[in-house]
N, C-alpha and C positions, 0 to 999 in steps of 0.2 A: 436339354441334353447335357449329361453330366459324364465325361469320360473319366475312368480310373485307371490306375496305374494296373490293377489286377487284369482289366479287359484289354489293355494294351501296354505290356511292360516298358515300351520305349516311349510313352505318353509323358511329356515334362508337366505333370500336375503343378509345381510350383511356378509356372509362368502364369498361371490364372491368378487374377485379380480384378477387385472391382475399383472404379475410379469414378471421380467428381470431375464432370466436364465443366465448360465453362461459363454454363447457363445455371449451375447449382444442379443439375439432374445428374443422375449416374448411368454408368455402362458397366459391362462386364467384358474384360478381355482375357481370351483364352485361345490356344492353340487350334487351328482347324485340322478336323480329322475325316477320315473316309466317309462317316456317317453323315457329313455335312452337303452332300451334293444337292440335295433338294432346296436347303435352305440357300445355299450359294446362287443355283440357278433363280429362285425366288427374288433374293436381292438386287441380282443383274436387270430382272426385268423391271424393278422399280427406279433404276438409274437413268437419269436423261441421257440422249443421244448424244450431246454436248459432252457430259461427263466420261461416256464411253469413246468418245473421238480423244478426248486430252489422255486416257488410259492407253490406250492402242495405237494413237497416231493415225488412225483410218475409221471409216464407218465400220461398226462392229457391232449389228442390232444384238446377237446372242451368241452363246457361249457353245462350240461344240462340245459333244462327249469327251473329247480329247482333252478340250480345256477344263472340261469340269473333273476330269481324271487327274490332271496335272496341279490345280489349285487346291486339289483335296487329299492327296497322296505326298507325305512328306517324309523325310527320314529325321527332321527334326536337328540336324546338324549342318549339311550342307543346303538343304532346302526347307525353309520354315515359313509358315502361312499363320498369322494371327487374325481373328477377328473381334470386331466390338459388338456385344450384342446388347439387347434390350429384350427381356422374355426370351425367346426361343429365336428372336429373328436377329439376322446381320444387319446393323447400320453402316458397318464400315469394314473394311479388309487392309491388311498391309502383309508384304510376302519379299523376302529375299533368297536370292540365287547365289550360291558360292561362285565366283569366277577366277580364273587365274589371269596372268599379264596380258594372255591375247584375248581376252573377253570372252572365252569360251567356258562352260561349266567345268567346274572343278572340286578337287578336296583339299582337305588340309595337306600340307601347311600354307596353302594359299589363304591371305587373310582379307581379300577384298569380295563384295557381294553387291549385286545389284539390287535395289530396292524400289516398290513401287504399290500407291496407295489408291483407293478408291473408296468415296464416300458417299453414301447416298444423299441426293440432294436436298431432302427434307432435313436432313442432318448436319447439312455443311454450316460452318459458322459455330457450332457448338465446342470446337474444340476436339473434335474426335481424332484428326488425322495427328494433330501435335501429341495427344495421348499414345496413340499409336506407335509415332515414331520413338518417343521416350521407351515404351516396352519392347519393341523390335531390336533397337539400339542395345538394350541390356542383355536381351538373348544372344545378339549376334556376338558381343564381349565375351560373355560366356562361352560361347563357342570357337574361340579364337579368331574372330573376324575382326579387323581393325579399322576398315574404312568401307563405307557406302558411296557407291556410284548410282547416279539418278539422270535419267535422261527425261527432260519435261519441255513441252511445245512453250514457245516463247509467249503464246496468250493465255497459256495454264497459271495466272498470275498468283492465284489464291496458292497452289501447290509450291509455286517457287518461294512464297513467303513462309510457308511450313519450313521449308529447307533453312532458308535463310535466318530465321528469326530462333532457331533452336539451339545457338551459343555454341556448336560446336565449330574447330576450325574446318574453314573449308576452301576450296577453290571451284572457280567458276568459269565456263569457256561456252564458246558457240559454235559448233560443229554440226553441219549437214543440216540446218535448217532447226536444230532443238539447241534448248541449254543443256550443258553438260556439268552436273553438279558432283564435287567430290567432298566427302565428308570424313573427317578424322574422328573417330567414335571415342578416344579418349575424353572421359569428362574434364572439364576446364572449369575454372570461376566462374565464366560467364554463363557455361551452359546450366550450371548448378544455380546460379542467380534466376536463370531464366526459369528453370523447372520450378524454383521454390517460390517466384512470383505468382506463376500460373496456378500452383497449389494453392496459394492465398486466395486469390481473385476465386476461384471457383468453390472453396468451401466457404469462405464469407458468403457469397453468393447463395449458397445451398441453405446456409441459416437464415439469411435475409428472408428467403421465400417462406421459413417456417414462422419468423417473427412478424412479417409484414403482408400476410396473405389478403388478397381481393375477396374472398368468399371462403366459409368455413362450413363445414357440415359435421353433425356430433351425433355419431352412429349408437344408437342405444340408450335412446330416452325414453323412459317408460311413460306410459299412458296416465299414470297415478301421480307423476311428478314427485316420486320417490327414487332414490338411488343415484350413484355417482354420475351415469349420463344426464340425466335432468337435472343434476347441481351445475355440472359443466356447462350446459345451455343456459341455465339463469344467469350464471356468472360473465358469460360471453355477452348476452343480451342487456344485462344491466352495467355492463361497463362502458358502455357506449360505442360499442364497436362499428366503425364505419363501413365496414364491408357487406356483402350478404352473407346472411344466416340462414341453414337449415338444420332442421330435425329429421333424424331417421329412425323408424322402428318398423320392423318386418310385418308388425300385425296392427299397425297404425290403421284407423277407420274414418279419421276426419282428416281436414284440410289443414289444421293448425294442431300444435303441441305447444301447452305454455305460450301461446301468442306467437310461434314461429312456424313459417310454412313446413309441412312433414310430409314423407315421402316414404315408401317403404325399403329404399335401396338408394343408394347413393346412385346407382346407374339411373334411377328414375328422375332424378334432377336437371330440369331441361336448361341446365347452364353450366358452365365451368365450376369445378371445387378445387380451390387451391390447396387446404389444408383440411383434413378430416381428425375430428377427434374421436378416439374408439373407447368404448365403455361396454363392452359386451363381454359375457365370460371367455375365457382362454379357448375352449372349444369352438366358440363360433368366431374367434378373431379372423383365422383363416379365411372364411367365405367373405368377411368385412373388408379384408386387404386386398382379396381378388377383386371384388365388386369397384373397391377405389381405384385400381391399378387399370382396370379396364376403361373407367371413366377419365383417366386422365389425371388423377390427384397426384400432387407436386410433393406433399409430405405428409407423415402420420404424427400424432401423438396419441400414443397406447396407455390408456390409464390401467386397462386390465393387469389384473396380478395373475400368480399362476405359473411362472416361468423361471428364470434363474433363482426366485427366490423361493421356490419350492421342491428342491432337490435336483438328483440326476435327471429323472424324466422331463421337470420342467426345464432345464437347461438345454436338454435336446429338444424341446418346444421351442425355445427362444432362437437356437440357432437355424431352425428351419423357417420361423419368422423372418429373420434376417435376411435369410436367403430369397425368401419369397419378396418382401418390400424390395431388394436391390433388384430383384428381376425385372421389376416394372419401372425403374429408373427412379424410385422414390427413395427420401431421406426418412428417418426414424427416430424418433424422442421416446424412448421408453425400452421396454415395457415396464409396467409397474410405475411409471412416472406421476409426477405430482401435475405437472403442465408446465405452460409457458406464459409470460406477459410482456406486453411490450405498450408502453405508456405514451410512446410518440403522438402528437396531436392529432395527426393524420391517420392515425392506425387506432388507438385505444382497445388493444387486445386483450383480454383475459382467458385463456383458454388453459384455466388451471381450476383445481379446487377452492383457490380461494376467492372466498364471498366478496361481493360488493361491499364497499366503495372499493374503486381500484387503488391500489397503492399511489402514493403522491408521486407525481414527475420530478424527478431526479437525474444527477450523473452518474450514478453509480449502477454497474452491471453485476448481478449476482447469479453464481451458478452452483448449484446443489446436486451431488448424486441421492442424496437421501431426502425421501418427502418430509419426514419428521423433521430433520435439520433446517430443510427451507421454510417450514412453517415457523420454527423458532426463531429464524434470521428475518423472515419477513416480519413478525411481530416485533421483535426488537427493533429494528428499522424504522418501523412505524411509530411505536413509543418514544423514541428519542429525534422525531423529526427530520428523518432523512427519506428522501425519495429515491427511485429506481429508474434507470433507462429501460432496463430489460431484465427480466428473470426467466432462469430456465433449470427445471428440477428434472433430472434424465432419468432418475429410477435407476434400471438395471444397466442402464447405458449400452444398449447393443450395439448402436450405431453413432448418433451423435453425442461427442464426448466434450470434455473441456478443452482439448486440443482445438476443436471446431468453431467453438464460441471464442476463443482468443483469436482465431483467424477472422471472427465478424467484428469483435470489439476492437482490433486493431485500427481498422480503418471507419468505425463508426463514430461520428462526431458528436452522436448524443451521449457518451460513454467517456466520462474523466479519469475513473477508478473501476477497476476489476477486482470483483470479490470472488473466491472459489472454495468452496469445503469440497474436498477430493477423499475419496477412500483409497483410491490408487491412481497413478499418475498414467496408466495404461501403457503408452510409448514415451517413457521418460526422456528420451534424447529428443525426439520431436518436442516434446512439452518444453523442455529448455531452451530449445532453439527460438519457438515461437513466443515463449515467455521473454527471453533476452529482448528480441526486437519489440514486443510489447512494451517491456518495462523502460525501453529506452525515451518514450513518448507518455508514457502514463503508468501510474502505479499498478502492478499486479500484487495483490494480498492472497495468501493462501494458507486455509487450515487444513490440515491434512490428517485425518482418520485411519482407521483401520492399520494401526502400528502393530495390532496383534491379533490378525484375521481369525475368529473362532472357526472350527473344523465346519465345514459344509455351506460356510456363509456362502453369498452369491457373489460377492465381490472377489476375485482372487487376490493372493497377497502377491508379494514382489520378493525376488531374492535379494535385492538392494537393503543393505543396512541402513538405519535412521539417519546415522550420521552421513553416509554416503549420499540419502536423498536431500537432506539438509544443505551438505556441501554443492550438490548440482543445483539447487534452487537458489542459493546464494550467488554462486558465479552467474544465473540468469538475472541477477538483480531482482529477485523474487522476495517479497516480504513474508517469511514462514512465521505463522502465529501457532500457537498451540492448541488454543481452544476457539469455539465460535463466539465466546465473548469478546476476546481479542481481537477477532476478524471484525466485529463489528466496531469495536471501539477504535481500531487503527483505521477502518474505514471512512468513518466519520470525520476524522482530523484531516486526512487526505481530502475528501471529498468537499472539504468546507474551508480550508486553511491554504496558505502557499507554502512551498517547501521550506525549512529553514536552512539558511546559508552555512550554518555551523552548529556546534554541540555546547554554545552559551546560554545557559537559560536563566532567565530573570524570575524571581517568584516574589510575589507581593499578596497580600490578604490581611483580612481582619482577625487572624488566630495565629500567634507565634508557634504553638505546637503544630498546627497543622501545617506551616510553611516548615518548620524542622521536617516532617515526615516527608515532605515533598523534596528538600534539599538531599536527604539520605536516599531517596528514590532515584533521584537523578545520578548520585554517585553509584549505585549499583547498577545502572543501566549505562555508565562509562560516559556519561555528559559530564560538563564543566557548568555546575550552578553556581550563581553570584550568589551573596548572602542574602536571606530572606529581607524583604522590606516589610515590617509589621506596623499596618495601619491602626491597630488597636481595636478592640470590639465597638468602640464609639464611633468608628469610619462610617461616614454616609456614601452613598451611590455618589456624589460628586468627589469624594477622597477616592474612590475607587477610578473613576474616570481621569483624575488629574495623576495619579499614578502610573496608571496603564498607558497613557498617553505619553508620559515622559520615559516610560521604560521602551514603548515601541520607536520613539524618536532617538533614542542612545544608540550610539556605535558599538557599544560594549556587550549586547546581546543578540542572539539570532532567533529567539522565542521567549514566549512569557508564560507561565502558569500563574492563574488566580486562584487564590483558596478564598473560601467564603464559608463561615458558620451561621446559624440562623440569627437574626435581631429578636427583640421581643415581639415585634409587630412584623413577622416574617411575609405576611400575604401582602400587606400593604407596600413593603418596599422591594419585592421580589422585581416588577415590570420596571421600577424605577433603575434597579441596579442592572438589568438586562439592557435598557435603554442606554446607560451610562456606560457599558462595555462596548456597546456597538458605537456609540458616537466616538470613543478613544479610538477604535480601531478603523473609524471611517477618516480620523484626521491624520494616522499614520500607518495606512496599509503597507503589505509586504512581508510581515512576520507573522508566523503562526500564533493563535492564542487558543489556550485551553483552560476549562474552569475546574476546579475543585471543589465541590459543594458537600456539606455535611448534614442530611436530612432538610434540602431545600427544595421539595416537589415543585414548588411555583417556579422558582427559578429555572430550572430543567427546561419545561415548557414554555417559560418566556424566550428564553434562549433560541430554542428551537421551532418559534411560532412560524407557521405558515402563512404563504401569500397566496394570492390568487383567488379564482372562484371558491366556494364553500364547498366541501366534498359531499356527495349525495349522488344517488343514481338516477338515470333518466326516469320518467314516469313508467309504471309497470303498465303494459296493456293488458286489456282484458282477454277473456278466452276467444273471444268472438272478433278480436281485432288484429290484424297483422303486423307483425313487428316490422319496422323499417328502418335502414340505418341511422345512425344519429349524423346529425347536421356537423360541418366541419369544425365549429367552434370548440374549444377544449372543455371537455366535462371534468378532468380530474385536477385535485390541487396541486399545487407547485411547492416543491421545497424552497424555503427561503435561503436566496444565495448570501444573505448576510448573517446567518446563525452562526453561533460560536459553540463548539462542541463542549460538554460539562459529563463529568464522571464523579461517581459517589465514592471514589476512593484516589488518594494520592498515586499510587502505584499503577493504576489501570491509565491514568491521564500520562504520567511520565513515561510509560513503557509506549504509548501511541507516539508521543511525541518522539522517543528515541528511534522508534523505528523509520520516522520520517526524516529523522537527521541522517540514519544509516543509507536511508534509499536516496537521500539528497545527495549523498558524498558520492555514492554511487553513480548516480547520474552525472556526475560533474565529472570523476574520474574515471569510471570503467565502462560508460555507456559505449566507448570505443574499445572494442574488444583486444586491440592489437594487432600484431603481426605474428604469423608463423615463420620463424626464420628458415632463411635458406643457407644449408651448409656446401662449401663446394667440395669437401671431402667425403659426402656421403656417397656409397657406391650402392645405388638402389638397385641396377641391373644384375650385379654380382649378387646382392643379398636375394635377389628373387631366384635365380638359378641356383643357389645352396639349398634354399628352402626345397627348391621342385625336386631337386636329388634326396634330400632327406625324407620327403614325403612320397617318394615314388613307390615305395613297397609298402606303405601304412594304410590300412584300410580305412575307407570313409569315414566312421565315427569314431575311430581311434584317436588318441592323444599321445605324441611323444615328447619325452623330456629329454632334451639335448645332452648329450656327454658334454664334459667341461672344455673339453678342446672345440667342440662345434659351437659352443656358446659363445665362449670368447672368439672365435672367428667370425660369428655371426654379428655380434655387437660391435666389434672392430671396423667392420664396414659402415657403422655409422658413426665412427669417431668414439666410441665408448671401449677404454681399454681397462680389462680385467687383469689385475694382477697374477702372475703366474704362480700356479701351485702345484708342487711335487709329490707324490704318494710316498709315504713311508710305512712301508708295512713291518718293518724291524727298526731299530737302533741303528744298526749299520747304514739302512737305506736313509734313513732322516740325516744320518752325518755325510752322506753323499749328497744328497741334496742341498744341504746347507752349503757345501762346497760349490756347488753349481751357482747356485743363488748368492752365495756372499752374507757373511755374517755381518750385523745381527740378524735373527731370523725369528720367526714364530712358529710354534708347534700348535695345531689344533686337531680337535676330532671332527668327524666330518659326518657320523652316522646320525642318521634322520632324527634320534629322540636327543640327541645332544648338540644338533647344529645350531648355532648362534646363541648358545646357553653357556656363555662366559660363567655366569653365575654359579652353575655346577661345577667349576674347576675344570673344564674342558679346554682351556686355550692358555698357554705358557707363552709369555713376551720377553721381547728384549733378551733372547739368549745371546751369547758374544762368544762362544767357544764351543769346541766339541764336549767338552767334561760337562759344562751346563745341559747341552741337549740330551747327551745320553740320560743325565740325573733326571731331567725333565720328563723324558721319555719312560723311564721307570717308574717315575711317581704317577703317570698320567695311567698307565696301564694296571699298577697296583690299585690304582683308587677306582676307576672305572670299568676295567675289563679286558679282554684281549685285544691285541692290535685288529685281529679280524673282526670284531664287533665294533670297535672304536672308529676305525677309517680314519687313521692319523693323516695329516699331511704336513707340508713343510712351506711356508712362504717367507719371502723377505719383509723385513719391517718398512713401516712408512712413515713418514712424520705424523706426530701426535695432532689430534683434533678431535672433532666432534663425529662421533659415530651415528649415520644416519641410516634410513631404508627407503629405498624408491622402489615403487612398483607398479606394473600395470596388469590389469586383469580385463577380462572380456565378459560384460555381463550381457546375456542374451536379451535383456530389453534396454539398457541403455548403451550398449555398444561397449568401447574401451574407456577406461576410466584409469588415470592417473593420479598416484596415492603418494604422501610422504609422510614421513615422520621420523622423530628419533629413535636410533636402536635401543632395546633395553626392556625388561619387564616392566617397567613403572608406563612408560610409554603405550605398551599393550594391555595392561591393566586397566588404564584411565580413557584407553579408547583415542588418544590424542593423534588422530592421524587425519590429514586434510585430502581433498579427493578434488579433482577437476576432469570434466569430459577432454577427451581426445578428438580433434586435435588442439594440443595446449598452445595458446598465443605466449609472446615474451610476458605480457600482463598477468595472462594465468600462472606462469612459472613463478613469477615475483610475487604474487599474493599468495600462492601454494606453500611457499616456505614460512611465509610470515602469518599463516592464519592457525598455526597451531599454538596450544597454549605455552609449549616450551620453547618458543622461538627467539626468545631474549638470550637463550645460551649460545646463540648463531652469531648475535651482535655485540659480544663483548659485556655479558653479565658479570657484574660484581668484580670489575675490572680487568677481567679476562681479555685476550685480545679478540678482535672480531674475525671470524673465518672467512673463507673466500667464497661467500655466497653466489655471485658472477658466474663462479665455475660450477657450481652445485646448480643454478638454473640452466646453465647449458647441457647438463647431463640430464636432466628432467625433460628439456626440449627435444634432445638428440632420441630420447628414448620414444617420447611421444611422435616423432616423426616415424620411427621404425614400427611401431605397432599401426601408425595409421595407414603407412604405404603397404604393410603387407598384413593383411587379414589372417593368414597363416598363423601369426604371431599371437598365442591366445593368452600367454601369460608369461611375465618376466618380472623376478625378483632379484634386486640389487642389494646386497645385505653382506656387512656393512658398506657404505659408503662414508669414508673417513674424510671430513671436509677441515684441511689444515687451514693455516692462515695464508696459504700460497698453495693453489693447488688442491687436486682431492686424489683419493685412491679408491678404486673399486675393489675389493678384496674377493667377493664373491659372486656369483652370478647363477640364476636358475632361469631355463626359458623352456617353456612348453610351445609344442605346435601341433597345429592339425589342418586338416583340409578345410577351407574357408568355406561359409556357406552361400548359396548359388546367388543370392542376393543380399547386397551389404546396406549400409545405412545411405550409400548414395545411389541406390536404385531407383528406379522410377516412382512416379506417384502412385501410391495404392491405398486404399481404406483396408483398415485393420479388419481381421477376421477372428471371430472369437469362437 
């Protein structure tokens, strides 16, 4: 059932949401409607007598017609009911009824409501009630309800735990044989932490079910052995998969396909199927999905193309596929996916189009949206001796995204480094939040494509500028690289070497010229290289070993780059040199080492040599022999834990080392995100009342630009004082304004085409007398136009300083973004602006003003006096608080903000406001819809 606004104008469609439950399955939460009577009765019949007793405090075997009417008829304001559904069936319900102080039904402004849940016994323990509470709480806040009251029997410990674990402020009492709970619905730091912890566990579990299934069915295996489905089946079988494997072909006439048990449909498999790999034409996928859903399959990898990759019709088909998959509580990788790999020894899953042998087992996780890029990255990692813990190529990314994979890798003990190739960030704010948390414990390296999305491309573009995206990633501790080659280069170093303790780099090798190139590359990357040590071309492996051991033991360096050119007998010495370098590292571990080589292919292989069983596939069964799961013993090779990364160019090696240095600095200094300061003089209540009044007569989708007076009043409530400005429609008016403000004054034009354009002559400063003011007014109007066009104003002069610009804008995907730069055309032309997500912490504000290229002008450039950067940081933090506390504020521009040696002056402010979206960034957990 899909209710629409057209069929019921009062129906709140924006309350509909897909959620991931505690066990990794999914459910849909939606408002209950008058059409749900039959579903409600069927749901209630499946609930145990005990659960009914806990709900109604008495035996209540069935619902009366009056009950059914009451529980399905809502006004969506004072009476609301939500249902958690799988398919068309209810698995849980929640409702609230607004009440007054006397406990009787009421309407607004009453701000309290009674709340009650009921969850099918078969689905209890899956987190259904917790998800319903999050969503009904958000609905209640939207409708002006601030508190929930609940009566629970003392024996109903599960429901009491749901309420007490949610993290809201609450009161608890025992009255008339029941527990009375009162929950304050205002989000708290604790409730947000609880919500995000549940989100992480649920989404990680959903990915874990896809990567570690106990059984896999491949749907669409041809009888001839050709095609994508047959290839996927062979790769699964030959990888040594330890679970059960089934082949599905609707026209199969024999028991085995390529040695694997074959069936006409997934529903014919007489055993559970955890994961289905679908490789049938797009028009047959819905039937395959329905069969999987009815059989209880937990997740799908859809290799089939013909969806968002094939135009508008395909995109509509993709959305319907996602809706169908989620209706069965499943998760989806794809469509148009390349597949997934898990090298864990107890799994050995290769549900991808990568032929056997399996990639080596390693400590690196890899996620890509593009199958072609995935192939290239797998090949590059294999060629350079790097192994994988897991690999996901999500194709069109209709459901499972990089965010889900980060949730999984965060707690995956087999993954030490996360590599991602992304064409979009999807939900940038969530991505940066997850990436920051993950980067605090393991490196996250991202290569982002899709900077310039071609028309009609399957992956939608973003409104965020590349500079903003990079800033948000840096804020989260993400290592942003520009190419897939750099992704591999940096990943190799991080996966095999310790983090450097600082930027001091020792350089040694048998080529003076290559050492100088490496030295220059270090300077370019902002590192502090030591003078290169030239061992001369006559250096032996023993000489390399001695020099490297000395450098690693020295307190003067934090990392070492070894350079090597060929000897006359390259092949004979490659293994010896590799062994010598390994021995030196073993003697003094703790510092990273990278090798730059010139035409030394044998050295590359020796440095990345693998250990463990030789690579190879299990014996291929004959057509008449059934395939059986592999023995628990590991079948894949394991990447050498003592390998040393090597690079064919000094610039590539140094770039990898530099990224490791910067990441190490972030881990040490910024993994603690800092604090969002509290300011006692902030008038949050007054600001809310002012905004409500200003927006009272504004249509829902309209944007209101505040008058100068209203903008100054709103900003003043948050401690941001904007200098008074008086209009000067004539020379006489300008003189009167100056008399009020006091000389010296400034005369400025405020017309949109001239505002903040001092370079066009629209500003006159330090006017100390009436004569100067009148002369400047005449010059201004003669040069630029009539007063009505220029809109001149007069403003008091402020102490000289550095002119800066502070802004905050709302991006629909990323939320509120705080920006900072110096005022003037040079900064605009060069894009010298820094960005942080709101709410900004004290660390964010300090880093923001220091991250622009022109920052030295604030700190005493060329003998000038340093300006008051602490006061500037405070303005940034106060503005961050304003836009975070009030989602109605969608844009603020403070320009210029003059930062003097002591204090700051905000000379002009523009504020735009609008009605906020019904759900904000702090709303309940929900899966994205596309």
